[in-house]
C-alpha positions in Angstrom: 156.0 100.1 121.0 153.3 102.6 122.0 153.9 104.5 118.8 153.4 101.4 116.7 150.2 100.6 118.5 149.0 104.2 118.0 149.8 104.1 114.3 147.9 100.8 113.9 144.8 102.2 115.6 144.9 105.5 113.7 145.0 104.0 110.2 141.3 104.1 109.5 140.7 107.6 111.0 143.6 108.9 108.8 142.0 107.4 105.8 138.7 109.2 106.6 140.6 112.4 107.2 142.4 112.0 103.9 139.0 111.4 102.2 137.5 114.5 103.8 140.5 116.8 103.0 140.8 115.6 99.3 137.1 114.9 98.7 136.8 117.2 95.6 140.0 115.6 94.0 138.8 112.1 94.8 135.3 112.7 93.3 136.8 114.3 90.1 139.7 112.0 89.6 139.8 108.8 91.6 136.1 107.8 91.9 135.1 104.9 89.7 131.6 106.3 89.2 132.6 109.8 88.3 131.0 109.3 84.8 127.6 108.4 86.5 126.7 111.3 88.8 123.2 109.9 89.3 124.7 107.3 91.7 125.8 110.0 94.2 128.9 108.0 95.0 130.9 111.1 95.9 134.1 109.0 96.2 132.7 106.6 98.7 133.8 103.7 96.5 137.4 104.9 96.7 137.0 105.3 100.5 135.6 101.8 100.9 138.5 100.3 98.8 141.1 102.1 100.9 139.5 100.9 104.2 139.3 97.3 102.8 142.9 97.5 101.7 144.0 98.7 105.1 142.1 95.9 106.9 143.6 93.4 104.5 147.1 94.8 105.1 146.5 94.7 108.9 145.4 91.1 108.7 148.4 90.1 106.6 150.7 91.8 109.1 149.0 90.0 112.0 149.3 86.6 110.3 153.0 87.4 109.5 153.6 88.4 113.2 151.9 85.2 114.4 153.8 83.0 112.0 157.1 84.7 113.0 156.4 84.1 116.7 155.4 80.5 116.1 158.5 79.7 114.0 160.8 81.4 116.5 159.3 79.6 119.5 160.1 76.2 118.1 163.3 74.7 119.4 165.7 73.2 116.9 165.5 69.5 116.7 168.9 67.9 117.1 170.1 64.4 118.0 172.8 65.7 120.3 170.7 65.2 123.4 169.7 61.7 122.4 173.3 60.8 121.5 174.5 62.2 124.8 171.8 60.4 126.7 172.6 57.0 125.2 176.4 57.2 125.2 177.0 58.8 128.6 177.4 56.2 131.4 175.1 56.8 134.3 175.8 56.1 137.9 173.2 55.7 140.6 174.0 57.0 144.0 171.9 56.0 146.9 171.5 58.5 149.7 172.1 57.3 153.3 169.0 56.5 155.3 167.7 59.4 157.4 166.7 58.7 161.0 164.8 61.0 163.2 165.4 61.0 167.0 162.6 62.7 168.8 160.4 61.9 171.7 156.7 61.8 171.0 154.5 63.9 173.2 151.9 61.2 173.1 154.1 58.5 174.7 155.6 58.8 178.1 154.2 59.9 181.5 150.6 60.5 182.0 150.5 63.8 184.0 146.8 63.3 184.8 147.5 60.3 187.0 150.0 62.3 189.0 147.4 64.9 189.8 144.3 62.8 190.5 145.1 60.0 193.0 143.6 58.8 196.2 144.8 60.4 199.4 147.7 58.7 201.1 147.2 58.0 204.8 
């Protein structure tokens, strides 16, 4: 996966490197403006086309990947669930009532009255 990411990021620099290495050949053979040297194109038209083509290819690939993910994420629509839901008898089970037996700390003896009381004679 890392290699694929590196290849995707290195497309444009590779195109520039190819242009620089084969500049003379591109100017003499592939340049559209080779018959008009006064424009000083020097093969930049070829370079711009290659970069635009690479960007377009990358966008098509991204759209294709997105559509593939979207189509694979959809669940198939079937009537099996609906048929099963309608035709299967359902029973309702009631759970027994739950009771809690505990003594509340707020009810009961008042320990303050046991401590503070008038003296007994």
